[in-house]
C-alpha positions as CSV (number, residue, x, y, z in Angstrom):
1,M,114.4,104.6,103.0
2,T,112.1,103.6,100.2
3,I,112.2,100.4,98.1
4,L,110.9,102.1,95.0
5,P,113.6,103.0,92.5
6,T,113.8,106.8,91.9
7,A,114.1,106.2,88.2
8,T,110.8,104.4,88.1
9,V,109.1,107.1,90.1
10,E,110.6,109.7,87.7
11,R,109.1,107.9,84.8
12,L,105.7,107.8,86.6
13,I,105.9,111.6,87.1
14,R,106.9,112.1,83.4
15,S,104.0,109.9,82.3
16,A,101.7,112.3,84.2
17,G,102.9,115.1,81.9
18,A,106.0,116.6,83.6
19,Q,108.8,117.7,81.3
20,R,111.5,117.8,84.0
21,V,111.7,116.1,87.4
22,S,114.3,116.8,90.1
23,E,115.8,113.9,92.0
24,G,114.4,115.4,95.2
25,G,110.9,115.4,93.7
26,A,111.1,111.8,92.6
27,E,112.5,110.8,96.0
28,E,109.7,112.6,97.8
29,L,107.0,110.9,95.8
30,A,108.7,107.6,96.2
31,G,108.6,108.0,100.0
32,V,104.9,108.9,99.9
33,L,104.0,106.0,97.6
34,D,106.1,103.6,99.8
35,E,104.2,104.7,102.9
36,I,100.8,104.4,101.3
37,G,101.7,101.0,99.8
38,K,102.9,99.7,103.2
39,N,99.8,101.0,104.9
40,I,97.5,99.3,102.4
41,A,99.6,96.1,102.6
42,K,99.2,96.0,106.4
43,D,95.4,96.2,106.1
44,A,95.4,93.5,103.4
45,I,97.5,91.3,105.6
46,N,94.9,91.7,108.4
47,L,92.1,90.9,106.0
48,A,93.9,87.7,104.9
49,E,94.7,86.7,108.4
50,H,91.0,87.2,109.4
51,D,90.1,84.8,106.6
52,K,92.8,82.4,108.0
53,R,95.1,82.8,105.0
54,K,98.8,83.6,104.7
55,T,98.6,84.5,101.0
56,I,97.6,88.1,100.1
57,K,95.2,88.1,97.2
58,A,94.2,90.9,94.8
59,E,90.8,91.0,96.6
60,D,92.5,91.8,99.9
61,I,94.4,94.7,98.3
62,K,91.2,95.9,96.6
63,L,89.2,95.7,99.9
64,A,91.9,97.4,101.9
65,I,91.8,100.3,99.4
66,K,88.0,100.4,99.5
67,L,88.0,100.6,103.3
68,K,90.6,103.4,103.2
69,K,88.3,105.4,100.8
70,I,85.3,104.9,103.1
71,L,87.2,106.2,106.1
72,I,88.4,109.2,104.1
73,I,84.8,110.0,103.0
74,I,83.6,109.6,106.6
75,H,86.3,112.0,107.8
76,H,85.3,114.6,105.2
77,I,81.6,114.3,106.3
78,L,82.3,114.3,110.0
79,P,85.7,116.0,110.3
80,F,85.7,116.4,114.1
81,S,84.6,112.8,114.8
82,F,86.7,110.1,116.2
83,I,86.8,106.8,114.2
84,L,87.5,103.8,116.4
85,L,87.4,100.0,115.6
86,N,86.6,97.7,118.4
87,S,88.1,94.1,118.7
88,N,85.5,92.9,116.2
89,N,86.5,95.6,113.7
90,T,83.1,97.3,114.1
91,L,83.3,100.9,113.2
92,W,82.4,103.4,115.9
93,I,82.0,107.1,115.0
């Protein structure tokens, strides 16, 4: 179950250039966007908690996205490596 309205996601797809959008297509993208958004939000929450804050700021979201991009790049460079974070959030490859 996604919290993103299907109509909003349909408008997003149309703004990307689609002439027609099926309900299933909009629902599928809504689910993917919901999952990605929640994943980034969880990382942003951890960043705010690390900084001893309860409020999630734009900088937390931006940093969470940046960290995700770095992990994706590392995975493409070293596709068979294992990426682990220890208790101090130190990256081990």
